[in-house]
N, C-alpha and C positions, 0 to 999 in steps of 0.2 A: 504494500500500500504506500502511495506517495505521501511524503510529508506535506502538510498544507503550506501554501505560499502565503506568507504573512501579508504582503501588499495586496494580493487578491482577496484575502480574507477581510482585511480592513475595508477595502473598496466595496465589496459585496455587502458587508454588514451596514456600512453607512448608507448605501443605496436602499437596502431593505427597510431601514429605520428612518429614512429621509433625514439624515444627520450629516453635519459637516465636520471637518477635521478638528475644529475648536471644540465642538461638543464631545466628539469621541475622545480627544485628548483629556479633557476635563474629567469625564466620567471614568476613564480607564487609568487616570493618574499618571499620564505620560505628558511630556512636553509637546506642544503642538508642532514645534520645529522638528522633533523626532518623528512624529507621525507623518509629516510631509516627506521627510527623508526616506522613511521606510516605504511609503507608497510610491515614491519615484523609482525605487529599486536601486538607488545609488548606494545605499548602505544596507547591511544585513542587521537583523535584530540580534541583540545579545540573547543568550539563553534565558535570562530573567525577563527581558522584554517580551520574548516570544511566549513564555509561560503566562505572563500577565495578560497579554492580548488574547491569547486563546482561551484562557479561563474567563476573561471578561465577556467575550463573545458567546461562549458556551452558557454562561449564567444568564445572559440577557437576551437570548434568542427568542 
């Protein structure tokens, strides 16, 4: 099974919830700049960020 792509997970979650990066960052306790960087694919999530993002999305689906 393929590992979920963090940028795609964030984009799909924001689309499903009609949410912007600022709202996602605030609710998931990440910096908005970090969310932008992760979504752009320029940077990889740290293991802690990946865990935080995936847990947040799972809990709020």
